[in-house]
C-alpha positions in Angstrom: 1.3 3.9 10.3 1.0 6.1 7.2 -2.6 6.6 6.3 -2.6 9.7 4.1 -2.5 7.8 0.8 -5.9 8.6 -0.8 -6.3 6.5 -3.9 -8.7 8.7 -5.6 -7.6 10.7 -8.6 -9.8 13.8 -8.6 -10.9 14.7 -12.1 -12.8 17.7 -13.4 -14.7 15.2 -15.4 -15.0 16.7 -18.8 -14.4 19.9 -20.7 -17.2 22.2 -19.5 -18.4 24.9 -22.0 -19.9 27.9 -20.4 -21.2 30.5 -22.9 -18.8 29.1 -25.5 -16.0 29.1 -22.9 -14.1 25.8 -22.5 -12.9 24.9 -19.0 -10.1 22.4 -19.2 -8.1 20.2 -16.9 -6.6 17.8 -19.4 -6.7 17.2 -23.1 -8.1 20.6 -24.2 -6.8 24.1 -24.6 -7.2 26.9 -22.0 -6.2 29.9 -24.1 -9.7 31.2 -24.9 -9.7 35.0 -24.2 -13.3 34.8 -23.2 -12.3 32.4 -20.4 -10.2 35.1 -18.8 -13.0 37.6 -19.1 -15.3 35.3 -17.1 -12.7 34.3 -14.4 -14.4 36.4 -11.7 -17.9 35.0 -12.4 -19.0 32.4 -9.7 -19.6 29.6 -12.2 -18.8 26.0 -11.4 -16.2 26.0 -14.2 -14.3 29.0 -12.6 -14.6 27.4 -9.1 -13.1 24.2 -10.5 -10.3 26.2 -12.1 -9.5 27.8 -8.7 -9.4 24.3 -7.1 -7.3 22.7 -9.9 -3.7 23.5 -8.7 -4.7 22.1 -5.2 -6.2 19.0 -6.8 -3.1 18.5 -8.9 -0.8 18.8 -5.9 -2.9 16.2 -3.9 -3.3 13.9 -6.9 0.5 13.8 -7.6 1.3 13.1 -3.9 -1.4 10.5 -3.5 -0.5 8.7 -6.7 3.2 8.4 -5.8 2.4 7.4 -2.2 -0.1 4.8 -3.2 2.1 3.2 -5.9 5.1 3.1 -3.6 3.3 2.2 -0.4 5.2 -1.2 -0.1 8.5 0.7 0.1 7.3 3.8 2.1 5.6 1.9 4.9 8.6 -0.3 5.8 10.8 2.7 5.8 8.5 4.6 8.2 8.2 1.5 10.4 12.0 1.1 10.4 12.6 4.7 11.3 10.0 4.6 14.0 11.5 1.5 15.6 15.1 2.7 15.4 15.9 0.0 12.9 18.5 0.3 10.1 18.6 -0.5 6.4 20.7 0.3 3.4 18.0 2.4 1.6 14.9 4.4 2.5 11.9 5.6 0.5 9.9 8.6 1.8 6.9 10.3 0.4 7.7 13.3 -1.9 7.3 15.9 0.8 9.4 18.5 -1.0 7.5 18.2 -4.2 4.2 18.5 -2.3 5.5 21.7 -0.6 6.5 23.2 -4.0 3.2 22.3 -5.5 1.1 23.7 -2.6 3.1 26.9 -2.5 2.6 27.3 -6.3 -1.2 26.7 -5.8 -1.3 29.4 -3.1 0.5 31.8 -5.3 -2.3 31.4 -7.9 -4.9 32.4 -5.3 -7.5 30.9 -3.1 -8.9 27.4 -3.8 -12.4 28.8 -3.4 -12.9 26.8 -0.2 -12.0 28.2 3.3 -11.5 24.6 4.5 -9.0 23.8 1.7 -7.1 27.1 2.1 -6.8 26.6 5.9 -5.7 23.0 5.6 -3.2 23.9 2.9 -1.6 26.5 5.3 -1.5 23.9 8.1 0.3 21.4 5.9 2.8 23.9 4.6 3.6 25.0 8.2 4.6 21.5 9.1 6.5 20.9 5.8 8.6 24.0 6.4 10.4 22.1 9.2 9.9 18.6 7.9 11.3 18.9 4.3 14.9 19.8 5.4 15.0 16.9 7.8 13.5 14.4 5.3 16.0 15.6 2.6 18.9 15.3 5.0 17.8 11.8 5.8 17.4 10.9 2.1 20.8 12.2 1.3 22.3 10.4 4.2 21.1 7.0 2.8 21.7 7.9 -0.8 25.4 8.8 0.0 25.6 5.7 2.2 27.0 7.7 5.1 25.9 5.0 7.4 28.9 3.0 6.3 31.1 5.6 7.9 29.3 6.5 11.1 27.5 3.2 11.9 24.0 4.8 11.5 24.6 7.5 14.0 23.2 10.1 11.5 20.0 8.0 11.0 19.6 7.6 14.7 19.8 11.3 15.1 17.5 12.3 12.3 14.7 9.7 12.7 13.5 11.0 16.1 13.2 14.4 14.5 11.3 13.2 11.5 8.8 10.8 13.1 6.9 13.3 15.3 6.6 15.7 12.3 5.4 12.9 10.1 2.7 12.0 12.6 1.5 15.7 12.6 1.8 15.8 8.8 -0.4 12.7 8.5 -3.2 14.3 10.4 -2.9 17.6 8.6 -2.6 16.1 5.2 -5.6 13.8 5.8 -7.6 17.0 6.6 -6.5 18.7 3.4 -7.1 15.6 1.3 -10.7 15.3 2.7 -11.3 19.0 2.3 -10.3 18.8 -1.4 -12.4 15.7 -2.0 -15.5 17.2 -0.3 -15.3 20.5 -2.1 -14.8 18.8 -5.4 -17.8 16.6 -4.8 -19.8 19.7 -3.7 -19.0 21.4 -7.0 -19.9 18.3 -9.0 -23.2 17.9 -7.2 -23.9 21.6 -8.1 -23.1 20.9 -11.7 -25.4 17.8 -11.8 -28.3 20.0 -10.4 -27.5 22.6 -13.1 -27.6 20.1 -15.9 -30.8 18.5 -14.5 -32.4 21.9 -14.4 -31.4 22.3 -18.1 -32.7 18.7 -18.8 -29.3 17.6 -20.0 -29.8 14.0 -19.0 -26.7 12.7 -20.9 -24.4 15.2 -19.2 -25.8 14.1 -15.8 -25.3 10.5 -16.6 -21.7 11.2 -17.7 -20.9 12.9 -14.4 -22.6 10.2 -12.4 -20.5 7.5 -14.1 -17.3 9.2 -13.1 -18.5 9.8 -9.6 -19.3 6.1 -9.4 -15.8 5.2 -10.7 -14.2 7.5 -8.2 -16.2 5.8 -5.4 -15.3 2.3 -6.8 -11.5 2.9 -6.9 -11.7 4.1 -3.3 -13.5 0.9 -2.3 -10.8 -1.4 -3.7 -7.9 -2.1 -1.3 -4.8 -4.1 -2.1 -4.8 -5.4 1.5 -7.6 -7.9 0.7 -10.3 -6.0 2.6 -12.3 -4.9 -0.4 -16.1 -5.2 -0.1 -16.5 -7.3 -3.3 -20.3 -7.1 -3.4 -20.4 -3.3 -3.3 -17.7 -3.1 -5.9 -19.6 -5.5 -8.2 -22.8 -3.5 -7.7 -21.0 -0.3 -8.7 -19.4 -1.9 -11.7 -22.9 -3.1 -12.9 -24.2 0.4 -12.5 -21.3 1.8 -14.4 -21.7 -0.8 -17.2 -25.4 -0.1 -17.6 -24.8 3.7 -17.7 -21.8 3.7 -20.0 -23.6 1.4 -22.5 -26.5 3.9 -22.7 -24.4 7.0 -22.8 -25.1 9.0 -26.0 -22.0 10.1 -27.9 -22.9 13.8 -28.3 -23.8 16.3 -30.9 -20.5 17.1 -32.6 -17.9 14.9 -34.4 -15.2 15.9 -31.9 -17.3 15.1 -28.9 -18.5 11.8 -30.4 -14.9 10.7 -30.9 -14.0 11.8 -27.3 -17.0 9.9 -25.8 -16.2 6.8 -27.8 -12.6 6.8 -26.5 -14.0 7.5 -23.0 -16.4 4.6 -23.2 -13.7 2.2 -24.3 -11.5 3.4 -21.4 -14.4 2.9 -18.9 -15.0 -0.7 -20.2 -11.3 -1.4 -19.8 -11.5 -0.2 -16.2 -14.5 -2.4 -15.6 -12.7 -5.4 -16.9 -9.6 -4.7 -14.9 -11.6 -4.0 -11.7 -13.5 -7.3 -12.1 -10.3 -9.2 -12.7 -8.6 -7.6 -9.7 -11.4 -8.4 -7.2 -11.7 -12.0 -8.4 -8.1 -13.0 -9.1 -5.5 -10.5 -7.8 -7.1 -8.9 -4.8 -3.9 -8.9 -2.7 -1.3 -8.4 -5.5 0.0 -4.8 -5.3 1.4 -4.7 -8.9 -2.1 -5.6 -10.2 -3.6 -2.9 -8.1 -1.1 -0.4 -9.5 -2.1 -1.4 -13.0 -5.7 -0.9 -12.1 -4.9 2.5 -10.6 -3.1 3.5 -13.8 -6.1 2.4 -15.9 -8.4 4.5 -13.6 -6.3 7.6 -14.0 -6.1 7.1 -17.8 -9.9 6.9 -17.9 -10.2 10.1 -16.0 -7.9 11.7 -18.5 -10.3 10.6 -21.2 -13.2 12.0 -19.3 -11.5 15.4 -19.1 -11.4 15.4 -23.0 -15.2 15.3 -23.2 -17.0 18.6 -23.7 -20.1 18.1 -21.6 -22.0 21.0 -23.2 -22.0 19.0 -26.4 -23.4 15.8 -24.9 -27.1 16.8 -25.2 -29.2 18.3 -27.9 -30.5 21.7 -27.2 -34.1 21.5 -26.1 
């Protein structure tokens, strides 16, 4: 069974200003010349910048795999059992390979674990991508109508052992990225706490709670509803008391972010009480979560608290 579909969309959680340098993942500009000058400084912002292309690769792969799980899983089960169908849907192995190679070309992720896991995944994909593409083309061109599925019966036994190795390797990479991202955010929280920036701390904690919550919610009906409800209450209390910042631009971004968080809360509450096994409703919730993280990335955390 495929188990590498992490639901979490890792976000940098806000535009972080460091000595007037804005670090951006989404919604802001990254052309500040001072940013380049500080690239070699071991700040959290620069460490997150190093991690970004690896996060992007995992986020894209995870999002596609999660939203298409109801088509991918039957395909893998069919290939594993030697069954036949008229179509197949595989995870975007080639796209992941391209994205991870591009990430490596930009340099280290900043984490030994992420770097090693990336290399392991790419080693497997080197042999796996040609087979998966050949199989996809086989079904796309409906070659099975000419050879009575002989091509599928030949390719499936090649793909399945590689897919099983890939699942283990990709899970390792996904976990390494998640853990390192959390480590950086924990460091950033401590930095803000030391600077008595309570509003920035609250902002990060809201997003970490949202990330934890979306990971708790499962479209297979096994969601721990009480834990999700407890998280949603914490998120509600925090977002309602989040101050909107010290500049007009940040106040606007925070207002949009708060509205998005409330939309996520409403959607999550509806999902766990009404649509807990309806995949389309889950996909809608997943999209709302990702949209909220994009709003978070537009918030400049250095402008959330007054200078003390």
